[in-house]
PLY file of the C-alpha trace (Angstrom):
ply
format ascii 1.0
element vertex 250
property float x
property float y
property float z
element edge 249
property int vertex1
property int vertex2
end_header
14.98 -9.81 24.19
17.80 -8.85 21.82
20.39 -11.57 21.17
24.10 -10.95 21.67
24.59 -10.99 17.91
21.91 -8.34 17.50
23.52 -6.24 20.23
26.75 -6.32 18.21
24.75 -5.40 15.10
22.98 -2.44 16.74
25.63 0.26 16.00
25.75 -0.86 12.39
21.94 -0.74 12.09
21.86 2.78 13.54
24.60 3.79 11.10
22.86 2.61 7.93
19.52 4.04 9.05
21.22 7.40 9.59
22.62 7.27 6.06
19.61 5.95 4.15
16.93 8.02 5.85
16.63 11.78 5.34
16.75 14.11 8.34
13.15 15.23 7.74
11.85 11.74 6.96
9.14 9.82 8.80
9.26 6.07 8.21
7.49 2.93 9.35
8.96 -0.26 10.78
6.76 -3.31 10.28
7.11 -6.86 11.53
5.32 -9.67 9.69
4.71 -13.23 10.82
2.10 -14.89 12.96
1.07 -11.38 14.00
1.72 -7.93 12.57
3.62 -5.18 14.37
4.04 -1.58 13.28
5.49 1.72 14.43
6.37 5.11 12.94
9.62 6.94 13.62
11.35 10.21 12.79
15.05 10.84 12.23
15.61 12.06 15.79
14.59 8.62 17.07
16.66 6.42 14.73
18.39 4.72 17.66
15.00 3.88 19.18
13.89 2.53 15.81
16.95 0.29 15.51
16.55 -1.07 19.04
12.85 -1.75 18.49
13.48 -3.46 15.13
16.20 -5.76 16.46
14.15 -6.64 19.54
11.22 -7.50 17.28
13.44 -9.58 15.00
14.58 -11.65 18.02
11.17 -11.95 19.70
9.72 -15.42 20.32
6.17 -16.36 21.24
5.06 -18.55 24.13
5.67 -21.75 22.15
9.26 -20.72 21.45
8.68 -19.89 17.78
9.89 -16.67 16.15
7.15 -14.06 16.31
8.14 -12.48 12.96
9.65 -14.05 9.85
10.84 -10.61 8.78
11.13 -6.97 9.87
10.78 -4.24 7.25
10.97 -0.47 6.73
9.29 1.92 4.31
11.78 3.15 1.73
10.18 6.46 0.87
9.35 9.49 3.08
5.89 9.46 4.63
3.54 12.32 5.43
4.75 13.59 8.84
1.22 13.35 10.24
1.33 9.53 10.21
3.91 9.68 13.02
1.01 10.19 15.40
-0.39 6.73 14.64
2.30 5.12 16.83
4.90 7.78 17.53
8.44 6.37 17.85
7.27 3.02 19.15
6.30 -0.40 17.79
3.10 -2.17 18.82
1.02 -5.17 17.85
-1.59 -4.11 15.30
-4.73 -5.89 14.19
-6.16 -5.89 10.70
-8.03 -2.64 11.34
-4.94 -0.64 12.33
-3.46 1.60 9.66
0.00 0.94 8.25
1.72 3.01 5.55
-0.07 3.20 2.22
1.07 4.45 -1.18
-0.96 7.63 -0.61
1.04 8.38 2.57
4.30 8.77 0.58
5.21 12.39 -0.15
8.05 11.70 -2.63
10.06 8.79 -3.99
13.55 8.70 -2.51
14.58 5.18 -3.55
14.05 2.73 -6.40
14.41 -0.87 -5.22
15.66 -3.64 -7.51
15.12 -6.96 -5.71
16.60 -10.22 -7.00
15.66 -13.53 -5.39
16.59 -17.10 -6.26
13.89 -19.48 -7.41
13.20 -21.95 -4.59
10.47 -23.76 -2.70
8.05 -21.36 -1.02
8.43 -20.71 2.71
12.09 -21.67 3.07
15.40 -19.80 3.24
17.82 -19.83 0.32
20.49 -22.48 -0.11
24.03 -21.31 -0.85
23.97 -22.29 -4.52
20.66 -20.46 -4.92
22.19 -17.32 -3.44
25.05 -17.59 -5.92
22.55 -17.61 -8.79
20.89 -14.44 -7.44
24.28 -12.80 -6.86
25.38 -13.46 -10.45
22.16 -11.92 -11.75
22.27 -8.81 -9.57
25.87 -8.19 -10.70
24.72 -8.27 -14.33
21.79 -5.97 -13.54
23.99 -3.43 -11.77
26.44 -3.36 -14.66
23.62 -2.92 -17.16
22.10 -0.02 -15.21
25.33 2.00 -15.02
24.16 4.03 -18.03
20.66 4.46 -16.61
21.53 6.18 -13.34
24.05 8.93 -12.61
25.04 7.44 -9.22
25.92 3.93 -8.11
23.35 1.99 -6.07
23.51 0.98 -2.45
24.19 -2.77 -2.54
22.33 -4.83 0.08
21.76 -8.43 1.09
18.17 -9.26 2.03
19.01 -12.53 3.74
17.66 -14.64 0.89
18.62 -12.52 -2.10
20.08 -9.16 -3.08
18.91 -5.54 -3.36
20.09 -2.54 -5.32
18.84 0.78 -3.90
19.04 3.68 -6.34
18.81 7.15 -4.81
16.40 9.37 -6.74
14.15 12.36 -6.25
10.83 11.66 -7.94
7.23 12.67 -7.22
4.74 10.13 -5.97
2.36 10.21 -8.90
0.99 7.89 -11.57
3.76 8.73 -14.02
6.51 7.85 -11.54
4.75 4.64 -10.60
4.54 3.63 -14.26
8.21 4.50 -14.77
9.37 2.26 -11.93
6.96 -0.52 -12.88
8.19 -0.44 -16.49
11.82 -0.53 -15.34
11.32 -3.66 -13.22
9.33 -5.37 -15.97
12.10 -4.56 -18.45
14.78 -5.98 -16.13
12.76 -9.13 -15.53
12.24 -9.68 -19.25
15.94 -9.20 -19.91
17.56 -11.01 -16.97
15.16 -13.57 -15.46
16.35 -17.18 -15.60
15.12 -20.49 -14.29
17.25 -19.96 -11.17
16.76 -16.30 -10.24
14.22 -13.58 -10.92
13.64 -9.85 -10.52
10.68 -9.07 -8.25
8.37 -6.94 -10.41
5.91 -6.29 -7.57
8.07 -3.78 -5.65
7.21 -0.74 -7.80
4.70 0.91 -5.47
5.67 4.03 -3.50
4.69 2.60 -0.11
6.80 -0.53 -0.59
8.38 -2.06 2.49
11.90 -3.46 2.32
13.81 -5.84 4.60
15.30 -3.86 7.47
19.04 -4.39 7.21
20.51 -5.73 10.43
17.50 -7.94 11.18
17.26 -11.67 10.46
15.25 -13.27 7.65
13.51 -16.29 9.16
11.62 -18.17 6.45
10.92 -21.70 7.57
13.22 -23.41 10.05
16.93 -22.62 10.08
18.76 -25.73 8.83
22.32 -26.45 7.80
21.46 -26.22 4.10
18.99 -23.34 4.45
20.01 -21.18 7.41
18.39 -17.99 8.59
20.61 -15.07 7.57
20.96 -11.47 8.71
20.19 -8.81 6.11
22.84 -6.16 5.61
24.15 -3.20 3.61
27.24 -4.24 1.67
27.98 -0.94 -0.08
26.41 2.42 0.71
28.17 4.72 -1.73
26.09 7.74 -2.73
23.45 6.94 -0.13
22.97 10.64 0.55
23.32 11.98 -2.98
20.36 11.84 -5.28
20.99 10.79 -8.85
19.28 11.55 -12.11
17.32 8.61 -13.43
17.72 8.23 -17.20
14.93 5.79 -18.00
13.88 4.78 -21.44
12.81 1.15 -21.21
13.07 0.83 -24.95
16.55 2.33 -25.24
18.36 -1.03 -25.33
0 1
1 2
2 3
3 4
4 5
5 6
6 7
7 8
8 9
9 10
10 11
11 12
12 13
13 14
14 15
15 16
16 17
17 18
18 19
19 20
20 21
21 22
22 23
23 24
24 25
25 26
26 27
27 28
28 29
29 30
30 31
31 32
32 33
33 34
34 35
35 36
36 37
37 38
38 39
39 40
40 41
41 42
42 43
43 44
44 45
45 46
46 47
47 48
48 49
49 50
50 51
51 52
52 53
53 54
54 55
55 56
56 57
57 58
58 59
59 60
60 61
61 62
62 63
63 64
64 65
65 66
66 67
67 68
68 69
69 70
70 71
71 72
72 73
73 74
74 75
75 76
76 77
77 78
78 79
79 80
80 81
81 82
82 83
83 84
84 85
85 86
86 87
87 88
88 89
89 90
90 91
91 92
92 93
93 94
94 95
95 96
96 97
97 98
98 99
99 100
100 101
101 102
102 103
103 104
104 105
105 106
106 107
107 108
108 109
109 110
110 111
111 112
112 113
113 114
114 115
115 116
116 117
117 118
118 119
119 120
120 121
121 122
122 123
123 124
124 125
125 126
126 127
127 128
128 129
129 130
130 131
131 132
132 133
133 134
134 135
135 136
136 137
137 138
138 139
139 140
140 141
141 142
142 143
143 144
144 145
145 146
146 147
147 148
148 149
149 150
150 151
151 152
152 153
153 154
154 155
155 156
156 157
157 158
158 159
159 160
160 161
161 162
162 163
163 164
164 165
165 166
166 167
167 168
168 169
169 170
170 171
171 172
172 173
173 174
174 175
175 176
176 177
177 178
178 179
179 180
180 181
181 182
182 183
183 184
184 185
185 186
186 187
187 188
188 189
189 190
190 191
191 192
192 193
193 194
194 195
195 196
196 197
197 198
198 199
199 200
200 201
201 202
202 203
203 204
204 205
205 206
206 207
207 208
208 209
209 210
210 211
211 212
212 213
213 214
214 215
215 216
216 217
217 218
218 219
219 220
220 221
221 222
222 223
223 224
224 225
225 226
226 227
227 228
228 229
229 230
230 231
231 232
232 233
233 234
234 235
235 236
236 237
237 238
238 239
239 240
240 241
241 242
242 243
243 244
244 245
245 246
246 247
247 248
248 249
């Protein structure tokens, strides 16, 4: 059952999905927690996708615990045939049910830069930890202004910050190496004892926190509350940029 807060968030979630997803794009929504949930959607069913994602984010099990600690979406366009796995619906999936793989991606539409604060595993971020991640992502965005021809979409993951750079790249080994090298370069340059760049998010089939849903790591406490992910700036979300990457240039 969707909470009142999620009902207020629904139009916003539909809006950002409509702007970040291409009209011919098939994408997956995946819920992770005690169980795994998955569904595939096309652009014509974005409202259905948003409703399903927010319902999943707010779902509790019989013991009153949150069913999922996070709800995610696949950044890059998937082969349209995967829609038939679970067409425009979300369902519980066991370990043998197929979710999106790197090989299912037909092109790279986004590069994700993910900055998280260093903290104890399995808990939400404290406010001072978020500040450390915010300061780092600001420095990263400023540094990358000469690397991309468009500004990124700025997002809050609930426990850290994302930069989404709109690109048009093939899904091949060369592109994978390019993105992997970029994230490694940023980590080497900007990582501190308080915040780090996630270097694991280079793969084409990467899932990303679905903005509008709630990040629920651990229990929600006064010092470490559960927070709703969101898109802060979406400039150039529909315009692809040219990626000028030379990891050795600076």
